[in-house]
C-alpha positions as a Markdown table, in Angstrom:
| # | Residue | x | y | z |
|---|---|---|---|---|
| 1 | Phe | 45.3 | 22.8 | 36.9 |
| 2 | Gln | 48.1 | 25.4 | 36.7 |
| 3 | Val | 50.9 | 26.2 | 39.2 |
| 4 | Gly | 52.8 | 29.4 | 38.1 |
| 5 | Asp | 53.9 | 28.7 | 34.5 |
| 6 | Leu | 53.5 | 25.0 | 34.9 |
| 7 | Arg | 50.5 | 23.1 | 33.4 |
| 8 | Val | 49.8 | 20.0 | 35.4 |
| 9 | Thr | 47.6 | 17.2 | 34.1 |
| 10 | Cys | 46.6 | 14.3 | 36.4 |
| 11 | Ala | 44.9 | 11.1 | 35.3 |
| 12 | Ser | 43.7 | 8.2 | 37.4 |
| 13 | Pro | 41.6 | 5.0 | 37.0 |
| 14 | Pro | 39.1 | 4.3 | 35.6 |
| 15 | Phe | 40.0 | 7.0 | 33.0 |
| 16 | Ser | 43.6 | 5.7 | 32.7 |
| 17 | Asp | 45.0 | 2.2 | 33.6 |
| 18 | Ala | 47.3 | 3.8 | 36.2 |
| 19 | Trp | 48.0 | 7.0 | 38.0 |
| 20 | Glu | 49.7 | 9.6 | 35.9 |
| 21 | Ile | 50.9 | 13.2 | 36.4 |
| 22 | Thr | 52.2 | 15.2 | 33.5 |
| 23 | Val | 53.9 | 18.6 | 34.0 |
| 24 | Val | 54.4 | 20.8 | 31.0 |
| 25 | Arg | 56.5 | 24.0 | 31.3 |
| 26 | Pro | 57.5 | 26.6 | 28.7 |
| 27 | Val | 61.0 | 26.0 | 27.4 |
| 28 | Ala | 61.6 | 29.3 | 25.5 |
| 29 | Arg | 60.4 | 32.9 | 25.3 |
| 30 | Leu | 61.2 | 34.6 | 22.0 |
| 31 | Ser | 60.7 | 38.0 | 20.5 |
| 32 | Ile | 59.6 | 38.8 | 16.9 |
| 33 | Ala | 63.3 | 39.7 | 16.1 |
| 34 | Asp | 64.3 | 36.1 | 17.0 |
| 35 | Tyr | 62.2 | 34.7 | 14.1 |
| 36 | Glu | 64.2 | 36.8 | 11.5 |
| 37 | Leu | 61.0 | 37.6 | 9.5 |
| 38 | Gln | 60.8 | 39.7 | 6.3 |
| 39 | Gln | 59.8 | 43.3 | 6.9 |
| 40 | Asp | 56.6 | 42.7 | 4.8 |
| 41 | Leu | 55.4 | 40.1 | 7.2 |
| 42 | Ile | 56.4 | 42.1 | 10.3 |
| 43 | Asp | 54.3 | 45.0 | 8.9 |
| 44 | Arg | 51.4 | 42.7 | 8.3 |
| 45 | Leu | 51.6 | 41.3 | 11.8 |
| 46 | Ser | 51.9 | 44.8 | 13.2 |
| 47 | Asp | 48.5 | 45.7 | 11.8 |
| 48 | His | 46.3 | 45.0 | 14.8 |
| 49 | His | 43.1 | 45.3 | 12.7 |
| 50 | Arg | 43.4 | 41.8 | 11.2 |
| 51 | Gly | 42.0 | 38.3 | 11.8 |
| 52 | Met | 44.9 | 35.8 | 11.9 |
| 53 | Phe | 45.4 | 32.1 | 12.6 |
| 54 | Val | 48.7 | 30.7 | 13.9 |
| 55 | Val | 48.6 | 27.0 | 13.1 |
| 56 | Gly | 50.8 | 23.9 | 13.6 |
| 57 | Lys | 51.1 | 20.6 | 15.2 |
| 58 | Pro | 51.2 | 20.2 | 19.0 |
| 59 | Gly | 54.6 | 21.3 | 20.3 |
| 60 | Ser | 55.5 | 23.2 | 17.1 |
| 61 | Gly | 55.8 | 26.6 | 18.8 |
| 62 | Lys | 52.5 | 28.1 | 18.0 |
| 63 | Ser | 51.8 | 29.6 | 21.4 |
| 64 | Thr | 55.4 | 30.9 | 21.7 |
| 65 | Phe | 55.0 | 32.7 | 18.4 |
| 66 | Ala | 51.6 | 34.1 | 19.4 |
| 67 | Ala | 53.2 | 35.4 | 22.7 |
| 68 | Ala | 55.9 | 37.1 | 20.6 |
| 69 | Ile | 53.3 | 38.9 | 18.5 |
| 70 | Ala | 51.5 | 40.0 | 21.7 |
| 71 | Asp | 54.7 | 41.4 | 23.1 |
| 72 | His | 55.5 | 43.1 | 19.8 |
| 73 | Leu | 52.1 | 44.8 | 19.6 |
| 74 | Asp | 52.2 | 45.8 | 23.2 |
| 75 | Leu | 55.8 | 47.2 | 23.4 |
| 76 | Glu | 56.5 | 48.3 | 19.8 |
| 77 | Ile | 53.1 | 49.4 | 18.5 |
| 78 | Gly | 51.5 | 50.5 | 21.8 |
| 79 | Ala | 48.3 | 48.5 | 21.2 |
| 80 | Met | 46.1 | 47.3 | 24.1 |
| 81 | Val | 46.4 | 43.5 | 24.0 |
| 82 | Lys | 44.3 | 40.9 | 25.9 |
| 83 | Thr | 44.3 | 37.1 | 25.8 |
| 84 | Met | 41.6 | 34.5 | 26.1 |
| 85 | Glu | 43.0 | 31.2 | 27.3 |
| 86 | Ala | 42.1 | 28.0 | 29.0 |
| 87 | Pro | 44.4 | 27.5 | 30.8 |
| 88 | Arg | 46.3 | 30.8 | 31.0 |
| 89 | Asp | 49.8 | 29.7 | 30.1 |
| 90 | Leu | 51.0 | 32.2 | 27.5 |
| 91 | Gln | 54.3 | 33.9 | 28.5 |
| 92 | Val | 53.5 | 37.5 | 27.9 |
| 93 | Ala | 54.3 | 40.9 | 29.3 |
| 94 | Gln | 52.8 | 41.6 | 32.8 |
| 95 | Arg | 50.6 | 44.5 | 31.6 |
| 96 | Ile | 48.8 | 42.2 | 29.1 |
| 97 | Thr | 45.8 | 40.9 | 30.9 |
| 98 | Gln | 45.1 | 37.2 | 30.5 |
| 99 | Tyr | 41.4 | 36.2 | 30.7 |
| 100 | Ala | 40.2 | 32.7 | 31.6 |
| 101 | Pro | 36.7 | 31.2 | 30.8 |
| 102 | Leu | 34.2 | 33.2 | 32.9 |
| 103 | Glu | 32.1 | 30.7 | 34.8 |
| 104 | Gly | 33.6 | 28.1 | 32.6 |
| 105 | Asp | 32.4 | 29.7 | 29.4 |
| 106 | Leu | 34.6 | 31.6 | 27.0 |
| 107 | Glu | 31.5 | 33.1 | 25.3 |
| 108 | Lys | 31.0 | 35.1 | 28.5 |
| 109 | Thr | 34.6 | 36.1 | 28.5 |
| 110 | Ala | 34.0 | 37.5 | 25.0 |
| 111 | Glu | 31.3 | 39.7 | 26.4 |
| 112 | Ile | 33.8 | 41.2 | 28.8 |
| 113 | Ile | 36.2 | 41.7 | 25.9 |
| 114 | Phe | 33.6 | 43.9 | 24.2 |
| 115 | Leu | 33.3 | 46.0 | 27.4 |
| 116 | Val | 37.1 | 46.4 | 27.7 |
| 117 | Arg | 37.6 | 47.4 | 24.0 |
| 118 | Pro | 41.1 | 46.1 | 23.4 |
| 119 | Asp | 43.0 | 46.7 | 20.1 |
| 120 | Phe | 44.0 | 43.0 | 19.8 |
| 121 | Val | 43.1 | 39.7 | 21.4 |
| 122 | Ile | 45.0 | 36.5 | 21.4 |
| 123 | Tyr | 42.6 | 33.5 | 21.5 |
| 124 | Asp | 44.6 | 30.4 | 22.5 |
| 125 | Glu | 43.4 | 27.0 | 21.5 |
| 126 | Val | 40.6 | 27.5 | 18.9 |
| 127 | Arg | 39.4 | 23.9 | 18.5 |
| 128 | Arg | 35.7 | 23.2 | 18.9 |
| 129 | Ala | 32.9 | 24.5 | 16.8 |
| 130 | Asn | 31.9 | 26.9 | 19.5 |
| 131 | Asp | 35.4 | 28.3 | 19.6 |
| 132 | Phe | 35.3 | 29.1 | 15.9 |
| 133 | Arg | 31.9 | 30.8 | 16.4 |
| 134 | Ile | 33.2 | 33.0 | 19.2 |
| 135 | Phe | 36.3 | 33.8 | 17.1 |
| 136 | Ser | 34.1 | 35.0 | 14.2 |
| 137 | Asp | 31.8 | 37.0 | 16.5 |
| 138 | Val | 34.7 | 38.9 | 18.1 |
| 139 | Arg | 36.4 | 39.5 | 14.8 |
| 140 | Leu | 33.2 | 40.8 | 13.1 |
| 141 | Ala | 32.8 | 43.2 | 16.0 |
| 142 | Gly | 35.9 | 44.9 | 14.7 |
| 143 | Val | 38.4 | 43.6 | 17.2 |
| 144 | Gly | 41.8 | 42.5 | 15.9 |
| 145 | Leu | 42.1 | 38.8 | 16.7 |
| 146 | Leu | 44.8 | 36.0 | 16.5 |
| 147 | Gly | 43.6 | 32.5 | 17.0 |
| 148 | Val | 46.0 | 29.6 | 17.9 |
| 149 | Thr | 44.7 | 26.3 | 16.5 |
| 150 | His | 46.0 | 22.8 | 15.7 |
| 151 | Ala | 46.4 | 21.9 | 12.0 |
| 152 | Asn | 48.9 | 20.2 | 9.8 |
| 153 | Ser | 48.9 | 23.1 | 7.3 |
| 154 | Gly | 47.5 | 26.6 | 6.8 |
| 155 | Leu | 44.9 | 25.2 | 4.3 |
| 156 | Glu | 43.5 | 22.7 | 6.8 |
| 157 | Ala | 43.0 | 25.5 | 9.3 |
| 158 | Ile | 41.1 | 27.5 | 6.7 |
| 159 | Gln | 38.9 | 24.5 | 5.8 |
| 160 | Arg | 37.9 | 24.2 | 9.5 |
| 161 | Leu | 36.1 | 27.4 | 9.1 |
| 162 | Val | 33.9 | 26.0 | 6.3 |
| 163 | Gly | 30.5 | 25.2 | 7.6 |
| 164 | Lys | 31.1 | 27.2 | 10.8 |
| 165 | Val | 31.3 | 30.6 | 9.1 |
| 166 | Glu | 29.4 | 31.7 | 6.0 |
| 167 | Leu | 31.5 | 31.8 | 2.8 |
| 168 | Gly | 30.9 | 35.5 | 2.3 |
| 169 | Leu | 32.3 | 36.2 | 5.8 |
| 170 | Ile | 35.4 | 33.9 | 5.8 |
| 171 | Ser | 37.8 | 36.5 | 4.3 |
| 172 | Gln | 36.4 | 39.2 | 6.7 |
| 173 | Val | 36.9 | 36.9 | 9.7 |
| 174 | Leu | 40.3 | 35.6 | 8.6 |
| 175 | Asp | 42.8 | 37.2 | 6.2 |
| 176 | Thr | 46.2 | 35.8 | 7.3 |
| 177 | Val | 47.3 | 32.3 | 8.3 |
| 178 | Val | 50.8 | 31.6 | 9.7 |
| 179 | His | 51.9 | 28.0 | 9.7 |
| 180 | Ile | 54.6 | 27.2 | 12.3 |
| 181 | Glu | 56.8 | 24.2 | 12.0 |
| 182 | Arg | 59.7 | 23.3 | 14.4 |
| 183 | Gly | 59.6 | 26.7 | 15.9 |
| 184 | Lys | 59.9 | 28.6 | 12.6 |
| 185 | Val | 57.5 | 30.3 | 10.2 |
| 186 | His | 57.0 | 27.7 | 7.5 |
| 187 | Glu | 54.3 | 29.3 | 5.3 |
| 188 | Val | 52.1 | 32.4 | 5.3 |
| 189 | Leu | 48.8 | 32.5 | 3.5 |
| 190 | Glu | 46.5 | 35.5 | 2.8 |
| 191 | Leu | 42.8 | 35.4 | 1.9 |
| 192 | Lys | 41.0 | 37.8 | -0.3 |
| 193 | Met | 37.5 | 37.8 | -1.8 |
| 194 | Val | 37.0 | 38.7 | -5.5 |
| 195 | Val | 34.1 | 38.3 | -7.9 |
| 196 | Arg | 35.1 | 36.4 | -11.0 |
| 197 | Ala | 34.8 | 33.0 | -12.6 |
| 198 | Pro | 36.8 | 30.3 | -10.8 |
| 199 | Ser | 39.9 | 29.1 | -12.7 |
| 200 | Gly | 39.0 | 26.9 | -15.7 |
| 201 | Met | 35.3 | 28.1 | -15.8 |
| 202 | Glu | 33.6 | 30.3 | -18.3 |
| 203 | Ala | 33.3 | 34.0 | -17.6 |
| 204 | Glu | 29.5 | 33.6 | -17.4 |
| 205 | Leu | 29.9 | 31.5 | -14.2 |
| 206 | Ser | 31.3 | 34.5 | -12.2 |
| 207 | Arg | 30.7 | 34.3 | -8.5 |
| 208 | Pro | 32.3 | 35.3 | -5.2 |
| 209 | Val | 35.7 | 33.5 | -5.0 |
| 210 | Ile | 38.0 | 33.5 | -2.0 |
| 211 | Glu | 41.6 | 33.5 | -3.3 |
| 212 | Ile | 44.2 | 31.8 | -1.1 |
| 213 | Arg | 47.6 | 33.2 | -1.9 |
| 214 | Arg | 51.1 | 32.7 | -0.5 |
| 215 | Phe | 52.5 | 35.8 | 1.2 |
| 216 | Pro | 54.4 | 37.8 | 0.2 |
| 217 | Asp | 54.9 | 36.6 | -3.4 |
| 218 | Gly | 51.2 | 36.5 | -4.1 |
| 219 | Thr | 51.2 | 33.0 | -5.7 |
| 220 | Leu | 47.6 | 31.7 | -6.0 |
| 221 | Thr | 47.4 | 28.2 | -4.4 |
| 222 | His | 43.7 | 27.5 | -3.9 |
| 223 | Glu | 40.3 | 28.9 | -4.5 |
| 224 | Met | 37.1 | 28.6 | -2.4 |
| 225 | Phe | 33.7 | 29.1 | -3.9 |
| 226 | Ala | 30.1 | 27.9 | -3.7 |
| 227 | Phe | 29.4 | 25.0 | -6.1 |
| 228 | Gly | 25.7 | 24.1 | -5.8 |
| 229 | Ser | 25.0 | 23.5 | -2.1 |
| 230 | Glu | 28.7 | 22.7 | -1.3 |
| 231 | Ile | 31.7 | 24.8 | -0.7 |
| 232 | Ala | 34.6 | 23.8 | -3.0 |
| 233 | Val | 38.2 | 24.3 | -2.0 |
| 234 | Val | 40.1 | 23.7 | -5.3 |
| 235 | Pro | 43.9 | 23.7 | -5.7 |
| 236 | Val | 45.2 | 25.9 | -8.5 |
| 237 | Ser | 48.4 | 24.4 | -10.0 |
| 238 | Ala | 51.0 | 26.3 | -12.0 |
| 239 | Asp | 49.1 | 25.1 | -15.1 |
| 240 | Gly | 46.0 | 26.7 | -13.7 |
| 241 | Glu | 47.5 | 30.1 | -14.1 |
| 242 | Ser | 49.4 | 29.3 | -17.3 |
| 243 | Asn | 46.8 | 31.1 | -19.4 |
| 244 | Gln | 48.1 | 34.3 | -18.0 |
| 245 | Ser | 51.7 | 33.5 | -19.1 |
| 246 | Ser | 51.0 | 31.9 | -22.5 |
| 247 | Pro | 52.5 | 33.6 | -25.5 |
| 248 | Ile | 49.1 | 34.5 | -26.9 |
| 249 | Arg | 47.9 | 36.0 | -23.6 |
| 250 | Arg | 51.1 | 37.9 | -23.1 |
| 251 | Leu | 50.9 | 39.4 | -26.6 |
| 252 | Ala | 47.2 | 40.3 | -26.1 |
| 253 | Ala | 47.8 | 41.8 | -22.7 |
| 254 | Glu | 50.7 | 43.9 | -24.1 |
| 255 | Glu | 48.6 | 45.1 | -27.1 |
| 256 | Leu | 45.7 | 46.0 | -24.7 |
| 257 | Arg | 48.1 | 47.8 | -22.5 |
| 258 | Arg | 49.4 | 49.9 | -25.4 |
| 259 | Leu | 45.8 | 50.7 | -26.6 |
| 260 | Ile | 44.7 | 51.8 | -23.1 |
| 261 | Arg | 47.8 | 54.0 | -22.7 |
| 262 | Gly | 47.2 | 55.6 | -26.0 |
| 263 | Phe | 43.5 | 56.2 | -25.4 |
| 264 | Thr | 43.8 | 57.5 | -21.8 |
| 265 | Gly | 47.3 | 59.0 | -21.7 |
| 266 | Val | 47.9 | 57.5 | -18.2 |
| 267 | Arg | 50.6 | 55.0 | -17.2 |
| 268 | Val | 49.4 | 51.4 | -17.3 |
| 269 | His | 51.5 | 49.2 | -15.1 |
| 270 | His | 50.0 | 45.8 | -15.9 |
| 271 | Val | 47.2 | 44.1 | -17.7 |
| 272 | Gln | 45.9 | 40.7 | -16.7 |
| 273 | Phe | 43.2 | 38.7 | -18.5 |
| 274 | Thr | 40.7 | 37.0 | -16.1 |
| 275 | Gly | 38.6 | 35.4 | -18.9 |
| 276 | Glu | 38.1 | 35.4 | -22.6 |
| 277 | Ser | 36.6 | 38.9 | -22.6 |
| 278 | Asn | 37.6 | 40.2 | -19.2 |
| 279 | Ala | 40.7 | 41.9 | -18.0 |
| 280 | Glu | 42.1 | 43.7 | -15.0 |
| 281 | Val | 44.0 | 47.0 | -15.7 |
| 282 | Tyr | 46.5 | 48.3 | -13.0 |
| 283 | Val | 47.2 | 52.1 | -13.2 |
| 284 | Asp | 48.5 | 54.7 | -10.8 |
| 285 | Asp | 46.1 | 55.0 | -7.8 |
| 286 | Ser | 45.7 | 58.7 | -8.5 |
| 287 | Ala | 44.6 | 58.0 | -12.1 |
| 288 | Ile | 41.8 | 55.5 | -11.3 |
| 289 | Gly | 39.1 | 58.3 | -11.2 |
| 290 | Ser | 40.1 | 59.8 | -14.6 |
| 291 | Val | 40.2 | 56.3 | -16.3 |
| 292 | Val | 36.8 | 55.3 | -14.9 |
| 293 | Gly | 35.2 | 58.7 | -15.4 |
| 294 | Gln | 32.1 | 60.2 | -14.0 |
| 295 | Gly | 29.5 | 57.4 | -13.6 |
| 296 | Gly | 31.8 | 55.0 | -15.5 |
| 297 | Asp | 31.5 | 56.9 | -18.8 |
| 298 | Ser | 35.3 | 56.9 | -19.6 |
| 299 | Val | 35.8 | 53.2 | -18.9 |
| 300 | Arg | 32.7 | 52.3 | -21.0 |
| 301 | Ala | 34.1 | 54.3 | -23.9 |
| 302 | Leu | 37.5 | 52.6 | -23.4 |
| 303 | Glu | 35.8 | 49.1 | -23.5 |
| 304 | Glu | 34.2 | 50.0 | -26.8 |
| 305 | Glu | 37.6 | 51.2 | -28.1 |
| 306 | Val | 39.3 | 47.9 | -27.2 |
| 307 | Gly | 36.6 | 45.7 | -28.8 |
| 308 | Gly | 34.1 | 45.1 | -26.0 |
| 309 | Ile | 36.6 | 43.7 | -23.5 |
| 310 | Arg | 35.2 | 44.3 | -20.0 |
| 311 | Leu | 37.8 | 46.1 | -18.0 |
| 312 | Lys | 38.2 | 46.3 | -14.2 |
| 313 | Ile | 40.4 | 49.3 | -13.2 |
| 314 | Lys | 42.6 | 48.7 | -10.2 |
| 315 | Gly | 45.3 | 50.7 | -8.4 |
| 316 | Tyr | 49.0 | 50.0 | -8.4 |
| 317 | Lys | 49.0 | 49.0 | -4.7 |
| 318 | Glu | 46.6 | 46.1 | -5.5 |
| 319 | Leu | 49.3 | 44.4 | -7.7 |
| 320 | Pro | 50.7 | 41.2 | -6.3 |
| 321 | His | 54.0 | 41.8 | -4.4 |
| 322 | Thr | 56.2 | 40.0 | -7.0 |
| 323 | Leu | 54.8 | 41.9 | -10.0 |
| 324 | Arg | 55.1 | 45.2 | -8.1 |
| 325 | Arg | 58.8 | 44.5 | -7.4 |
| 326 | Glu | 59.5 | 43.5 | -11.1 |
| 327 | Ile | 57.8 | 46.7 | -12.3 |
| 328 | Asp | 59.8 | 48.8 | -9.8 |
| 329 | Gln | 63.1 | 47.2 | -10.9 |
| 330 | Leu | 62.2 | 47.9 | -14.6 |
| 331 | Ser | 61.3 | 51.5 | -13.9 |
| 332 | His | 64.6 | 52.0 | -12.1 |
| 333 | Leu | 66.5 | 50.7 | -15.1 |
| 334 | Gln | 64.6 | 52.9 | -17.5 |
| 335 | Asp | 65.2 | 55.9 | -15.2 |
| 336 | His | 68.9 | 55.3 | -15.6 |
| 337 | Gly | 68.7 | 55.2 | -19.4 |
| 338 | Phe | 68.5 | 51.5 | -19.9 |
| 339 | Asp | 65.7 | 50.1 | -22.0 |
| 340 | Pro | 65.6 | 46.3 | -22.1 |
| 341 | Ser | 63.4 | 46.3 | -25.2 |
| 342 | Thr | 66.1 | 48.1 | -27.3 |
| 343 | Ala | 69.3 | 47.0 | -25.5 |
| 344 | Ser | 69.3 | 43.5 | -27.2 |
| 345 | Arg | 68.7 | 45.1 | -30.7 |
| 346 | Ser | 71.6 | 47.5 | -30.1 |
| 347 | Trp | 73.9 | 44.7 | -29.1 |
| 348 | Glu | 72.8 | 42.6 | -32.1 |
| 349 | Ser | 73.4 | 45.5 | -34.6 |
| 350 | Ser | 76.8 | 46.3 | -33.1 |
| 351 | Lys | 77.7 | 42.6 | -33.3 |
| 352 | Gly | 76.4 | 42.4 | -36.8 |
| 353 | Gly | 78.6 | 45.5 | -37.7 |
| 354 | Arg | 81.7 | 43.7 | -36.4 |
| 355 | Lys | 80.8 | 40.7 | -38.4 |
| 356 | Gly | 80.5 | 42.8 | -41.6 |
| 357 | Lys | 83.9 | 44.4 | -41.0 |
| 358 | Arg | 85.5 | 41.0 | -40.6 |
| 359 | Lys | 83.8 | 39.8 | -43.9 |
| 360 | Lys | 85.2 | 42.9 | -45.7 |
| 361 | Ser | 88.7 | 42.3 | -44.4 |
| 362 | Arg | 88.5 | 38.7 | -45.6 |
| 363 | Arg | 87.6 | 39.8 | -49.1 |
| 364 | Arg | 90.6 | 42.1 | -49.2 |
């Protein structure tokens, strides 16, 4: 039972070998600013139309972080926030209503949530299979949702959804996982569904794949996909993406980038091969329509021009964060008259010129 902000648990024989009373009280109440998060992560947490998990071991500070997010959305964003808890022990602002299980059933509480129409809901203690089902039902109804669950890592929390939620719905139900360790944000993962061949498979084996990437650098860590009747969760090592950074792939991507730029006349930010005959092309968001053309005519003509490579045209905003930052830095240098591709040659020629002068002086 609960007394104020104290959670009191009593045990007696025959359940325990002796009488026991345990009282747990909150030791800290923090704000988002106390966590010293990057602005990219704050912006992501401020988007109250997401499905998120906050995971960690017991006592790691999950509920404290969830309460900080609730206060941030309420005070800074102006969102209507509610909580679903059993027991109600989150330390949140007074105007955030905290709901308990209605008649002992959180599923009935979820029905009340739909009537209230909040912007965001904090679902504390998502553990049992029924909790995951309620979480997915509320999220698929369009309500922003943050679930607090026990797990040793973000990946383990994602795997707990397997079998409880259909593969095609996982990335819609859950798109962000925040792993808390010792009261600090240890890791953030983001989920996104794409249709392609899983890493290491032939292009003909394309299928829906859920990419699990670190946020904000966009590093691919795992892939989830259907393999027969099973759902495979496969780690992608650095070697798994090495094909993208091999010298041959880099040369091919640069040549393809040059051909596309010459054929279309638009700025091509990045080209990435996703198979032997498939590539993703990133252009300005405003140029996607002109590159694809009416009914896809332009992109089909472009595919014929580059030798039958199947091209997927994407916008600049879809680039991974790290690539976008590198491209922005390179553009900034070029805007100020510095071209890295010619700077080294200029230095070598000037160095060679000095060497030539020294040789001539020696002959004299």
